[in-house]
C-alpha positions, 0 to 999 in steps of 0.5 A: 413597661410593654411596647407594641409595635404593630402595621397594617402595611408592614411586613411582619419580617420588616416589622420585627426588623424595625423593632430589632434594630431601630426601637430596641437600641434606641431604648438601651441606650436610655441611661435606666433601662436594663434590658428589652425583650422583643418577641412576636413578628418574624425573626429575618434569616438569609435560608440556603435552601439545597437542593439535593439532586442539583447537589448530585449533579454537581458532586457538592456534598453538603459539608462544602455547601456549609464551609462556602455559606460560611466563608463567604460572608465573613471579613478578613484582615489582609495586612498593609500596603505601603507605597508613595510613602503610605501605609493602606490597610487591606480587608476583604469585605465580603459580608453581604445582606444581598440574596444574590450577592451570596448565590455568587459565592463560589463552593467548588470548581469542577474541570475548572467551571466554578460551582456557585451556591445559586447552582446548588441552593436557593438564598432567600430572605425567610424568617426563622423557627418561632419559639415565640408569638405576640398579639394585639386585640388577636392580632400578630403584633411585635411586643416589646417589654422594657425593663429598668435597672434597680434604683432607678426612678420609674416615672422618670424613665417612663416619661423619657421612654415616651419622649425617645419614642416620639422623637423615633417615631418620625423616622420609622417607615410609614404605617408603622405604630407604637404604643406605649400604654398598653400596660405602664407600671408607671400608671399604677404607682401615678395612681397610688400617689393619687390616692394617697395624696387624696387620703392627705389632704381629706384627713388634714380637711377633717381633722381642721373640721374637728378642731374648729369644732372642739377648740372653737378657736381660730388660732389655737387650729391654726397653732395645731395644724402647722405641726402637720406640714412641719412633721411632714417635712422633716419626715421627707428630708429624713427618709431622703438623708437614709436613701429612700424614696418618695413611694407607695409605702413612704407616704402611706405611713404619713397618711396613717399618721396624719391623724397622730401628728396633731395629737402632741400638739393639740394636747399641749394648746389645749392645756395652755389655752385653758389656762390662759382663760382660766388666768384672765378669768382671775382679779389683776392682782392674782394674776400670773405673767403669760410666759410663766402660764405658758411653762406651767401648761405645757410642762403640766402635759409634758409627760403624758405626751412623751409617754403617749408618742413613743408607746405608739411608736413602739406598736410599730418598731416590730416592723424593723424585725421582718425579713425577705421582702415584707421587711423590704416592703414595709420598713420605709412605712415604719420610717416613715411614721416613726420619723413624722410622729416623732418630729410632731413631738419636738414640734409640740414641745418646742414651736407650739408653746412658742406660738401659743405665746405669740398668738394667745395671749389676746385679753379681749379674746380670752375674756370672751372665750373663757369657757369651753366650747358648746360641743365640749360642754355638752360632751362633757355633761353627757359623759359625767352622766355615762360614768355615773350610770357606769359607776352605779352598775360596775359588775354589769359595765365589767361582765360586758367589757369581758364578754366583748373582749372574750369574742373580739379573741375568738374571732381573730381566728377566724378574720381572714388574714393576708400579709397584703391586701389585694391591690387595684392594679387596674390591669389584669394578668392572665396566664394560660397554660395548655398541654406540654407538647402543643404546637404554638399555632395551636396555643396561638389559637387558644390565646387568640380566642381569650384575647377576642374574649376579654375585648368582649368586656366594656372596660378593657379595651386593649389586650396583648398576648405574649406566647412562648418565650423570645429569642433573648428573654430570660422568662423561659416558659414553653409554647403551651404558655402564654401572659395576657396583658389586659389594662381595664377602667371601671366606670358603672360597676364594681370591681367584683362585678367587673372580675365575676364577668371576666371569670365567668367568660374565661370559664366558657374557654376548656382548652387551657389553665387559665389563672387571673391576676395582676402584675404586681400581685402575679410576680408577688406569687411567684416570688413568694411561692414559686407560682402564679397562684395564690395557694398551691399545694406541692406534692414530690416524690418518685412515682407518678401514679402515686402522686396522681391519686395524691393530687386527685385526693387533695382536690377532692378534700378542698374542693368544699371550702368556701371561698376556693374558686375553681382549683386544678391539678398538675402532674408533671410528665417528664418535664426535666424542670420537675419530673417528680412534682405534682400541684394542686392550685387555687387561682380565682379562675382555673379549670381543666382541659377539654376534651380535644386534646384526649386524643391527642395525649391519652395520659392520665392527666389528661382522663 
C-alpha cells in the first residue's frame, strides 16, 4: 500500500524526519511488514560548510577539519572506575544533535589557542542531495511504500496498519496528515471477492429458478440445491488442508463450478422422482417398495453421472501442468473447481438418494404430480418435432454442422488471446520517462504537469507521484523516471470512455514517454517481459547507429497494425545497464519527446 504524509505548517525536513523516525519504525514493528520505503521531503543532515579563507587564516587543512568533525560526534568507551567498593563504567558521550555543540569541537591548537570547527566553518542543519521526490496532487509530499512478507494476509495486515497509524496520529506534530487511501491492494482484493460473491449469489438464484421451473417441486429443488453449499464447504476445507487460501482465483473456481455442482444431483433427483411417480401410478398390488425404486433409479443413472463428472474434471487437469507464474495463478482455480465438482459427485451418489427417500415418498404428492411439468411437456413436444425434421433432412443438418464447425475452427486463429484478461483494478499506474541526464527539478515539473492534468478528470480525486528513487529503495530508477498512482471511481460513464479521456489529455504532454497501466498488471508485465509495456520488441547489438535504423524500421512496419496504441522507440546510449539494446514498445498511450530537448542533447534519438 501507499501512504502519504503531508502538512501545510511543518517544514519538509521535519516532515521527512517524522516519516523516517516515527511512522516507519511503527510500521516495521507490525508483523507481516517486510519493508517501508520513504521518498520525498528533505532528508535531514548536519552540514559543516567550510570557509577556505578562514581555514587559511587559522592554518587548518581539509583533512584536519574532516577528522575533527568525525571525532566530535563519536562516543567512546573509557573503561571502569573502581571506588568505594563499586565499579563505574566510564564513557565519553560526544554524539549530539545540536549544531552549536558540533561547532565547539576543537580542530587543533595554534600557539596554545584552540581552533574550533565554528572558527573555520558554518555548522547548520540542511538536507541531503536528493535522488528522488514525492508528490501528492501536484504538491510536495512524503510517500511511503509498504511491502508485505510472503504468505501474509493482505486484508488483515492492511487493517492492522491502519489501526496502528490511527493510534499514532495523536502523537504526531500538529498539522501532519497521514493518508492511507492512496493505493491499497486490499481494495482490489475486496472488490474482486465482492464481485465473485455476487456471481455466486446470482448463480445460485438462477439455478433455483431453473430447478423450480423444470422440476415444479419444492422438495426436489431443495434436494438438488443442497449439493451447492455442501460441495463449496468441502472445497474450502480441502483448500485449507492443502495450504491454499481463499483468494480471487480459488473463489473464481467455485464461481465457475456453481452451474455444475447441481448437475449430478439434478440427474439423480429427476430420475428418482420420475420413477417414484411411475410407481405411484401402478395398481397397489404391482407397486414396488419405495427404497427399491429409489435405489434402482439412482443406480440407473450412476454410470452416466460419474462419466460426465470425470469428463469435465479432465478438461481442467492441464492447468496443473502450467509452469511459472501461470501455474501458480491458476492452480488454486483448478483445485477449487475439481474439488467442488468431485464433492458434488459424492453428494449425488450418497446424500441425494437418502434425502429422496425422506422427502419424495409422500403418496399424495406423487399421485398429484403424476406427469411432467408444463414447461417440460412443451419442450419435449417441440424437441420431438425438431428431431423429426432433422431426421428427414439429414444431409442438410450434417452439412450445416460441418460448415459451422469449419467456420469456428478458422475463426480461432483470428480471435484475441491473452494469458489474463485486463483487470479493472480501480487504479492507474502511469510511468513517465524523460531523457536520461535531465535534472530532478525539471523532471518534477513534468511530473507535476501530469498530476494536474489527471486531476482535471472527474473520476480521479487523488494523485501521487514518486520520481527517481528513495535512499533505501531496491527499485532503481533515475531521476528522469516517475511513477504516478491515480485511483479512480467510475460513475456516469464506462471504463472505455474514461480511459479514452486519460489518453487524450496525456497526449498533450510531449516532454516524456508515458505508459498507462495498472498496479497488478504493471507488475505482471515486468515479470513476463521485463518491461512496463504489454508488447515490447527488443533489438540487441554493438552498433548503436545500426540499432537506431532497425528500430525505426520496426516502428514503420508495425505502425499500421490495427489495435496498436501509439508506440515509441528508445535506444540506449551509454546506459551502463543496457549499452547495446534498442526497444520499440506499444504501451497504449506513449509518445515522442518534445522539441525542447533537441538543443540540450542533439542526439539521433531526439532527432
